[in-house]
C-alpha positions as CSV (number, residue, x, y, z in Angstrom):
1,M,-0.2,-0.2,0.1
2,E,1.8,3.3,-0.9
3,T,0.3,6.9,0.3
4,Q,1.1,10.0,-1.9
5,D,0.0,13.8,-1.5
6,I,-1.1,14.7,-4.6
7,D,-1.2,19.3,-4.3
8,E,-0.5,20.5,-1.4
9,S,-0.6,24.0,-2.7
10,L,-4.8,24.4,-2.1
11,Y,-5.7,20.7,-0.8
12,E,-4.1,18.1,1.4
13,H,-5.0,15.3,-0.9
14,Y,-4.3,11.4,0.0
15,F,-4.5,8.8,-1.8
16,F,-4.3,4.8,-0.6
17,T,-4.5,1.6,-2.3
18,A,-6.0,-0.8,-0.2
19,D,-4.2,-4.4,0.0
20,S,-5.4,-7.5,-1.6
21,G,-6.0,-9.0,1.8
22,Q,-8.1,-5.9,3.1
23,Q,-10.8,-6.9,5.1
24,A,-14.2,-4.9,4.9
25,L,-13.8,-2.3,6.8
26,R,-15.7,1.4,7.1
27,V,-14.2,4.4,4.2
28,D,-13.9,6.5,8.1
29,K,-12.3,3.7,9.7
30,F,-9.9,3.1,6.7
31,L,-9.1,6.8,6.8
32,M,-8.4,7.3,10.7
33,N,-5.8,4.6,10.7
34,R,-3.9,6.3,7.7
35,I,-4.1,9.8,8.2
36,E,-2.4,11.4,11.3
37,N,-4.3,14.1,13.2
38,A,-7.6,13.4,11.1
39,T,-10.5,12.7,13.4
40,R,-13.5,10.8,12.1
41,N,-16.1,13.5,12.3
42,K,-13.7,15.4,10.0
43,I,-13.5,12.5,7.9
44,Q,-17.0,12.0,7.8
45,Q,-17.9,15.9,7.2
46,A,-15.2,15.3,4.1
47,A,-17.7,12.3,2.8
48,K,-20.8,14.2,3.2
49,A,-19.4,17.4,0.9
50,G,-18.3,14.5,-1.5
51,S,-14.3,14.5,-1.0
52,V,-14.1,11.0,-0.4
53,R,-13.7,8.8,-3.6
54,V,-13.7,4.8,-4.0
55,N,-12.4,4.1,-7.5
56,D,-13.2,7.6,-8.7
57,V,-16.9,7.5,-7.0
58,V,-17.9,9.5,-4.5
59,V,-19.1,7.7,-1.5
60,K,-20.1,8.0,1.9
61,S,-18.5,7.0,5.2
62,N,-19.8,4.2,5.9
63,Y,-19.2,2.6,2.4
64,K,-16.9,-0.6,3.2
65,V,-13.7,-0.4,1.8
66,K,-12.4,-3.7,0.4
67,G,-8.9,-5.2,-1.6
68,G,-7.7,-3.3,-4.4
69,D,-10.0,-0.1,-3.8
70,E,-8.6,3.3,-4.8
71,V,-9.7,5.8,-1.8
72,K,-9.2,9.4,-2.4
73,V,-9.7,12.2,0.4
74,L,-9.1,15.5,0.4
75,F,-9.1,18.4,3.0
76,T,-9.3,22.2,2.3
77,H,-6.4,24.1,4.4
78,P,-4.2,27.1,4.0
79,P,-1.7,27.0,1.0
80,Y,1.3,25.9,2.4
81,E,3.3,28.9,1.6
82,N,1.0,30.8,4.5
83,L,2.0,28.3,7.2
84,L,5.6,29.1,7.2
85,I,4.2,32.1,9.2
86,G,6.6,33.6,12.1
87,E,5.0,33.1,15.7
88,D,6.0,34.7,18.6
89,I,6.5,31.6,20.6
90,P,9.1,30.8,23.3
91,L,11.9,28.9,22.3
92,D,14.1,27.0,24.8
93,I,17.5,27.5,23.3
94,V,20.8,25.5,24.9
95,Y,23.1,26.8,22.3
96,E,23.4,29.3,19.6
97,D,26.3,31.0,17.0
98,D,26.2,32.4,13.3
99,A,25.6,28.3,11.7
100,L,23.0,26.9,13.9
101,V,21.1,27.2,17.0
102,V,20.5,23.8,19.6
103,V,16.8,23.7,20.8
104,N,15.3,21.9,23.8
105,K,11.7,21.4,22.2
106,A,9.0,20.8,24.9
107,A,6.5,17.9,24.9
108,G,3.4,18.5,22.9
109,M,4.9,21.0,20.3
110,V,5.2,19.6,16.4
111,V,7.9,20.4,14.8
112,H,6.9,21.5,11.7
113,P,3.1,22.6,10.4
114,G,1.3,19.9,8.8
115,H,-2.2,18.2,8.6
116,G,-4.3,19.1,11.8
117,N,-1.2,21.5,13.1
118,Y,-1.6,24.6,10.9
119,N,0.1,26.8,13.6
120,G,1.9,26.7,16.5
121,T,5.0,24.6,15.5
122,L,8.4,24.8,16.4
123,L,9.4,25.8,12.4
124,N,6.7,28.6,13.2
125,A,8.9,30.0,16.6
126,L,11.9,29.5,14.4
127,L,10.6,31.7,11.6
128,Y,10.1,34.4,14.2
129,H,13.2,34.2,15.9
130,F,15.6,33.7,13.5
131,E,15.5,35.3,9.7
132,S,16.2,34.1,6.2
133,L,16.7,30.0,7.2
134,P,18.5,28.0,4.5
135,L,15.3,25.2,3.1
136,N,15.9,21.6,3.6
137,A,15.3,18.8,0.9
138,N,11.3,19.0,2.1
139,D,11.6,22.7,1.9
140,R,11.4,23.5,5.4
141,P,13.7,25.9,6.9
142,G,16.4,25.2,9.5
143,L,14.8,21.5,10.2
144,V,18.0,19.5,9.7
145,H,15.8,16.3,11.9
146,R,12.9,15.9,14.0
147,I,11.3,14.3,16.8
148,D,7.7,13.4,17.5
149,K,4.9,15.9,18.7
150,D,5.0,13.8,22.3
151,T,8.8,13.7,22.4
152,S,10.9,16.1,24.0
153,G,14.5,17.1,23.7
154,L,17.0,18.3,21.7
155,L,17.3,19.3,18.2
156,V,19.8,21.3,16.0
157,V,18.8,23.9,13.2
158,A,20.8,25.5,10.9
159,K,21.0,29.1,9.9
160,T,23.0,28.8,6.9
161,E,23.1,26.9,3.5
162,K,26.5,25.8,4.4
163,A,25.4,24.3,7.9
164,M,21.8,22.7,6.3
165,T,24.8,21.0,4.0
166,H,26.9,19.5,6.4
167,L,24.8,19.2,9.2
168,A,22.3,16.9,6.7
169,K,25.1,14.7,5.7
170,Q,26.0,14.2,9.1
171,F,22.7,12.7,10.1
172,F,22.4,11.0,6.8
173,D,25.9,9.6,7.6
174,K,24.6,8.5,10.6
175,T,27.8,10.0,12.1
176,S,25.9,12.2,14.4
177,Q,25.4,11.0,18.4
178,R,22.1,10.7,19.7
179,S,20.8,8.9,23.1
180,Y,17.0,9.3,24.4
181,Y,15.8,8.3,27.8
182,A,12.4,5.9,27.7
183,L,10.7,4.6,30.3
184,V,9.7,1.1,29.3
185,W,6.8,-1.4,30.8
186,G,8.4,-4.3,31.9
187,D,11.4,-5.8,33.6
188,I,14.3,-6.1,30.6
189,K,16.3,-8.8,31.3
190,D,19.8,-7.7,29.9
191,D,21.7,-4.9,31.4
192,T,22.9,-3.7,27.8
193,G,21.0,-4.6,24.4
194,T,21.0,-4.2,20.7
195,I,17.5,-4.0,18.5
196,E,18.0,-4.9,15.0
197,G,15.3,-5.2,12.7
198,H,14.0,-2.9,9.7
199,I,11.1,-0.4,10.2
200,G,8.3,0.6,7.7
201,R,4.9,1.0,7.7
202,D,2.4,-1.3,9.5
203,P,0.7,-2.4,6.5
204,K,-2.5,-2.7,8.2
205,N,-2.3,0.9,10.2
206,R,-0.1,3.9,7.8
207,L,-0.1,5.6,11.5
208,L,2.3,2.8,13.2
209,M,5.6,1.6,12.4
210,T,6.4,-2.1,12.5
211,V,9.6,-4.3,12.6
212,F,10.5,-6.5,10.0
213,P,13.0,-8.7,11.2
214,D,13.6,-10.8,8.3
215,G,14.6,-7.3,6.2
216,D,11.9,-7.9,3.7
217,Q,10.4,-4.6,3.8
218,G,11.2,-1.5,5.6
219,K,15.0,0.3,6.0
220,E,17.6,-0.7,8.4
221,A,17.1,0.4,12.3
222,I,19.5,-0.2,14.7
223,T,19.1,0.7,18.5
224,H,21.4,0.1,21.3
225,Y,19.8,-0.1,25.0
226,E,21.4,0.2,28.5
227,V,19.0,-0.4,31.7
228,V,19.2,3.1,34.3
229,E,17.3,1.9,36.7
230,R,14.3,-0.8,37.4
231,F,11.2,-0.7,38.9
232,G,10.0,-4.1,38.8
233,Y,6.9,-3.3,36.2
234,T,8.8,-0.4,34.3
235,T,12.1,0.3,33.2
236,L,14.4,3.4,32.7
237,V,16.5,2.9,29.6
238,R,18.8,4.9,28.0
239,C,18.2,4.3,24.3
240,R,21.1,5.3,21.3
241,L,20.5,5.7,17.7
242,E,22.2,4.2,15.2
243,T,19.8,4.8,12.6
244,G,17.3,7.7,12.8
245,R,14.1,5.8,11.7
246,T,10.7,7.5,12.4
247,H,8.9,6.0,15.6
248,Q,12.4,3.8,15.9
249,I,12.8,3.8,19.2
250,R,9.0,3.2,20.0
251,A,8.9,1.0,17.3
252,H,11.5,-1.6,18.4
253,M,10.8,-1.2,22.4
254,K,7.2,-2.5,21.3
255,H,9.0,-5.3,19.4
256,I,10.9,-6.6,22.0
257,G,8.2,-6.4,24.5
258,H,8.3,-3.5,26.1
259,T,6.3,-1.1,24.7
260,L,7.1,2.8,26.3
261,F,4.9,4.2,29.3
262,G,1.9,6.2,28.1
263,D,2.3,5.7,24.4
264,A,-1.2,5.7,23.0
265,R,-0.5,5.0,19.5
266,Y,1.9,1.6,20.4
267,G,-0.6,0.6,23.2
268,G,1.3,1.8,26.0
269,D,-1.2,3.7,27.6
270,N,-3.0,0.3,28.8
271,I,-1.6,-1.4,32.1
272,L,0.7,-3.9,30.4
273,K,2.9,-5.3,33.5
274,G,1.7,-5.6,36.9
275,T,-1.0,-6.9,39.7
276,T,-4.7,-6.6,39.4
277,F,-4.8,-4.6,42.8
278,T,-6.8,-1.3,42.8
279,K,-4.4,0.4,44.6
280,Y,-2.0,-0.5,41.4
281,K,-4.3,0.6,38.9
282,Q,-5.3,3.9,40.7
283,F,-1.2,4.3,41.0
284,V,-1.0,3.7,37.3
285,D,-3.9,6.3,36.3
286,N,-2.1,8.9,38.2
287,C,1.7,8.4,36.2
288,F,-0.6,8.1,33.0
289,K,-2.2,11.6,34.4
290,L,1.0,13.4,35.8
291,L,3.0,12.1,32.0
292,P,-0.2,12.4,29.5
293,R,2.4,11.1,26.4
294,Q,4.7,8.4,25.9
295,A,7.5,8.7,28.4
296,L,10.4,9.3,25.5
297,H,13.2,12.3,26.2
298,A,15.9,13.0,23.4
299,Q,18.9,13.7,25.8
300,T,21.8,14.2,24.4
301,L,22.6,15.1,21.1
302,G,26.4,15.4,19.1
303,F,27.8,16.6,16.2
304,I,30.7,17.9,14.0
305,H,30.3,21.7,14.3
306,P,30.2,22.7,10.5
307,I,32.5,25.8,10.7
308,S,35.0,24.9,13.5
309,G,35.2,21.1,12.5
310,K,34.8,20.5,16.2
311,S,32.8,17.6,18.3
312,I,30.5,19.4,20.2
313,S,27.9,17.8,22.6
314,F,24.6,19.4,24.6
315,E,22.3,17.4,26.6
316,A,18.9,18.4,27.8
317,P,18.0,17.4,31.8
318,L,14.4,15.3,32.0
319,P,11.3,17.3,31.7
320,N,9.2,17.8,35.4
321,D,6.6,15.5,33.9
322,M,9.2,12.5,33.2
323,L,10.9,13.1,36.5
324,T,7.6,13.6,38.5
325,A,6.9,9.9,37.0
326,L,9.8,8.9,37.5
327,D,9.7,9.3,41.2
328,K,6.5,7.5,41.5
329,W,7.6,4.8,40.2
330,R,10.6,4.8,42.6
331,H,8.5,5.5,45.6
332,Y,6.4,2.3,44.5
333,A,9.3,0.2,43.6
334,K,10.7,0.7,47.0
335,H,7.2,0.0,48.9
336,R,5.5,-2.3,47.5
337,L,3.8,-5.1,48.7
338,D,2.3,-7.4,45.9
């Protein structure tokens, strides 16, 4: 199954071809599994407006998609150039010079405008604070790499064409250094380990990434991890990326049976390990409220400076929501009676 955006200048178009083994599924549910941030209500409204087509025929939201169907949908949105507007949003700047800036992104902030997130992004903030940022390969000013909306932590932004080229090559060549702190479900057996398995889009839900251990699909992905602290039913780990695939840590950790705590998309917002005691359930629910996102933080970032040629690195402390949740787990692990 392949997806493609057709005309971003006026509308957001999406095109999907259902796999041959696709079981009958309502088109609104089919599209919800493939378009990030698209609510069922918005899809149904698009269907009412005649903007959902299957095999070039307008369909209602209850149409049942079957194998081989070609599904198209469009949503109106502002022209893309109108999304690239600076907004006075505070930035947590860790380092800045004439070539680049390193920022500590807060959880909940989207990196760049896209479907369902047309403003309030990191890129909107960057465009307000900095002038004439160079374009990357996707025409997004300054951005060298990105992290998920609900992941906190470090990002490097290029301020010149030379810096963009130099930094982008380091990320492509896998010579940059990145490590993350993650709280995962379960008690990881080994103190250290390496997860290897190609990562690609899940054929049944395009919003998920999945691991193809045989390497028959997806792209090569390697994650090294080490245990930092054990809490019995959860474990704090430090992950070092050798590659940089979409949702790499989230997909790899789920693959080995240790889904990230609070990761709603991958099932980590349910109690995956522990007891059936009511007090335990209440404890976990309280942790979810304190940390209403996946427990993932881009803690360190290192690379060769594009001008000086020297190796530099940066570190961002754990944010308060993760610190608070970790303190809760630490206390529970110390005093639990189950």
